[in-house]
C-alpha positions in Angstrom: 120.3 102.6 103.5 116.8 103.5 101.1 115.5 107.0 100.3 111.8 107.0 100.2 109.7 109.5 99.0 106.0 109.5 100.6 103.4 112.5 98.8 100.4 113.8 99.9 96.7 113.2 98.5 97.4 114.0 94.8 94.1 116.3 93.8 92.8 116.2 90.3 93.9 116.7 87.1 96.4 119.7 88.2 98.0 117.7 90.7 98.8 114.8 88.7 100.1 117.3 85.8 102.1 119.1 88.6 103.2 115.5 89.7 104.6 114.8 86.1 106.5 117.6 85.3 108.3 117.6 88.6 108.8 113.8 90.1 111.0 112.1 87.2 113.4 114.7 87.6 113.8 115.0 91.0 113.7 111.3 91.5 116.5 110.7 89.6 118.7 113.6 91.1 118.0 112.3 94.3 118.3 109.1 94.2 115.3 107.2 95.5 114.5 103.9 96.0 110.7 104.3 96.0 108.0 106.6 95.9 104.5 106.4 97.6 101.6 108.4 97.1 97.8 109.1 98.4 95.7 108.9 95.6 92.5 109.3 97.1 91.4 112.3 95.1 93.5 111.6 92.5 90.4 111.2 89.7 88.1 114.6 89.1 89.6 115.4 93.3 87.6 112.3 94.3 88.6 108.2 93.7 90.3 106.9 91.0 90.3 105.9 87.2 92.8 103.6 85.4 93.8 106.5 83.2 94.8 108.6 86.2 96.6 105.9 87.7 98.7 105.1 84.8 99.3 108.6 84.6 101.2 108.9 87.7 102.9 105.2 87.2 104.3 106.6 84.7 105.7 109.5 86.2 107.3 107.2 88.8 104.9 106.5 91.6 105.8 102.8 92.5 102.7 102.3 95.2 99.6 103.9 96.7 97.3 104.6 99.4 94.3 106.1 99.5 91.3 107.0 102.3 87.7 108.0 102.7 87.1 109.6 99.3 88.4 106.5 97.3 85.0 104.9 97.4 83.9 108.0 95.8 84.1 107.0 92.5 82.3 103.6 92.0 84.1 102.6 88.9 87.6 102.9 90.1 86.8 100.6 93.2 87.4 97.7 91.0 91.1 99.2 90.6 91.4 97.4 94.3 91.0 94.0 92.8 93.0 94.4 89.6 96.1 92.4 89.0 97.7 95.1 87.4 97.1 97.3 90.6 96.4 95.1 93.5 99.7 94.8 94.9 100.3 98.0 95.1 97.5 99.6 95.8 96.0 100.0 99.6 92.7 101.0 101.3 92.4 101.6 104.9 92.8 98.6 106.9 90.2 98.8 109.4 87.4 99.6 107.2 84.7 97.1 106.9 86.1 93.9 106.0 83.9 93.1 103.1 85.3 96.4 101.4 87.6 95.1 98.5 90.8 95.7 98.4 93.9 95.2 100.9 94.8 97.2 104.0 98.5 96.3 103.5 101.2 95.3 100.9 104.8 94.1 101.0 106.8 95.5 98.3 110.9 94.9 97.2 112.8 97.5 97.5 115.5 96.4 94.8 115.5 93.2 95.5 117.1 93.7 98.9 114.6 94.2 101.4 110.4 94.3 101.3 108.8 97.4 102.4 105.5 96.7 104.3 103.0 99.4 103.4 99.9 100.0 105.7 97.3 102.0 105.6 94.9 102.9 108.6 92.0 105.3 109.0 91.1 107.4 111.8 87.9 107.2 114.1 87.6 110.8 115.1 85.5 112.9 112.5 85.7 110.3 109.7 82.1 108.5 110.2 80.6 109.1 106.6 82.9 106.3 105.8 80.7 103.5 107.8 82.0 101.4 110.6 85.7 101.9 111.5 87.9 99.1 114.0 90.2 101.0 116.1 93.0 102.0 114.3 95.9 101.2 117.2 94.1 97.8 117.6 94.1 96.9 113.8 98.0 98.1 113.9 98.8 96.1 116.8 97.2 92.7 114.9 98.9 93.9 111.7 102.5 93.9 113.5 101.8 91.0 115.2 100.7 88.9 112.4 103.9 89.4 111.0 105.9 89.0 113.7 107.7 85.5 112.3 108.6 86.8 108.8 111.7 88.6 107.8 111.5 92.0 109.1 110.5 94.5 106.6 110.8 98.4 106.7 107.0 99.4 107.9 105.5 102.5 106.8 101.9 103.7 108.1 99.6 106.0 106.0 97.3 107.2 108.6 94.2 109.0 107.0 92.9 111.1 109.8 91.2 114.1 110.4 92.3 114.8 114.4 96.0 115.8 114.8 95.8 114.4 118.5 94.5 111.0 117.1 97.7 110.8 115.1 100.2 112.1 117.2 98.7 109.9 119.8 99.5 106.5 117.2 102.9 108.0 116.3 103.8 107.8 119.8 102.1 104.5 120.4 103.8 102.7 117.3 107.2 104.4 117.9 109.9 102.0 117.7 107.8 99.5 115.8 107.5 101.1 112.6 109.7 103.3 110.1 107.3 105.6 109.8 103.8 107.1 110.5 102.5 109.7 108.5 99.3 111.6 108.2 97.0 112.4 105.4 93.7 113.5 104.4 93.7 117.0 105.6 95.9 118.3 102.8 97.5 120.8 104.8 101.3 120.3 105.5 102.3 120.5 108.9 105.6 121.8 110.5 106.3 118.6 112.4 108.1 116.1 110.7 110.5 114.5 113.1 112.3 111.5 114.2 110.4 110.2 117.6 112.3 109.0 120.5 112.7 105.6 119.4 113.4 105.8 116.0 109.9 106.1 113.9 109.9 109.3 111.5 106.6 111.0 111.9 104.4 113.7 110.2 101.0 114.5 111.3 100.2 115.7 107.7 102.3 115.4 104.7 100.6 117.8 102.8 99.1 118.0 98.8 99.5 118.0 95.7 97.7 120.2 93.8 97.0 123.9 93.4 98.2 126.2 95.6 96.0 129.1 95.9 93.2 126.9 97.0 91.0 125.2 99.6 92.3 121.7 100.4 93.3 121.8 96.5 90.1 122.6 95.3 89.1 126.0 93.6 88.6 128.4 96.3 85.6 130.3 95.3 83.7 127.1 95.4 85.2 125.7 98.4 84.1 129.3 99.9 80.4 129.0 98.3 79.9 125.9 100.8 80.9 128.3 103.8 78.6 131.1 102.8 75.7 129.1 102.2 75.9 126.3 104.7 75.4 123.9 101.8 77.4 120.6 100.2 77.6 122.5 96.5 80.0 120.8 94.3 84.1 121.4 94.8 85.4 122.4 91.7 88.8 122.1 90.7 91.6 124.9 89.0 92.6 123.5 85.3 95.9 125.6 85.6 98.2 127.3 87.6 100.7 127.2 90.6 100.7 124.0 92.5 102.5 122.7 95.4 104.5 119.3 95.6 104.1 118.2 99.6 105.7 115.2 100.9 108.7 114.1 103.0 111.8 112.6 102.1 112.7 109.6 104.5 116.0 108.0 105.0 115.8 104.2 106.1 118.4 102.2 107.2 118.4 99.0 105.6 119.5 96.7 108.6 117.7 98.1 111.1 114.4 99.2 109.5 114.3 102.5 111.1 114.3 105.6 109.9 117.4 108.0 110.6 115.7 111.2 109.0 112.7 113.0 107.4 112.7 116.2 105.8 109.4 117.8 104.4 109.2 118.5 100.9 107.2 121.4 99.9 108.1 122.5 95.9 105.8 125.1 94.0 105.5 124.5 90.0 103.2 126.2 87.2 101.3 124.1 85.4 
């Protein structure tokens, strides 16, 4: 049996600091084999940097997924081709093929089994990132392309806006992957469950960031956007109460299927 912790979008410095305070002890206490986190909002709430990635790596994050906002910091895009990160960092596989980075990676778990980590983007409501291939078709292609290989434990980060698209892909992939886990909306949903054929599912695993906020961003800066009907910049909290959201998976080594999924939501003051 393997224990895998999947954490939601880490938002800015407050999210990183909260993670550093929480994760080392929790990882040891729960005897977690591998930690995955979404990092598209990691640095200043938009994109990634080498320094920010190193901070959460030291805290115990082993692999990294992303999404549309990872491109908001052009300086961080180079990390997708950096030898230090490229085999542990994924971007949505169904974006333009010329985009840097990989849409899936394989990682060893305790030198006993491989983990295949796939990142997909939803199509609905995500048009600002350019052309997006159908995530259902992309997933089929990825699963078929490795059909002849030794079966890995497959986990999918579906970075999407619409709950219907997420639920539909969960049922479509049920029994073919260990988990379909939603990110992007930063609000943890209360539907973590095992689907009938053994796939663990959650519409959105939530965020790692400010608790009294809007999507992890300072609430008044978000409210201002709605009052003025403009795209004024989001601001970030520097300190205060943060939430650590994600899901804890138990994966059976022989079947490569989930036997349980439990939502994690911890509050910590930074």
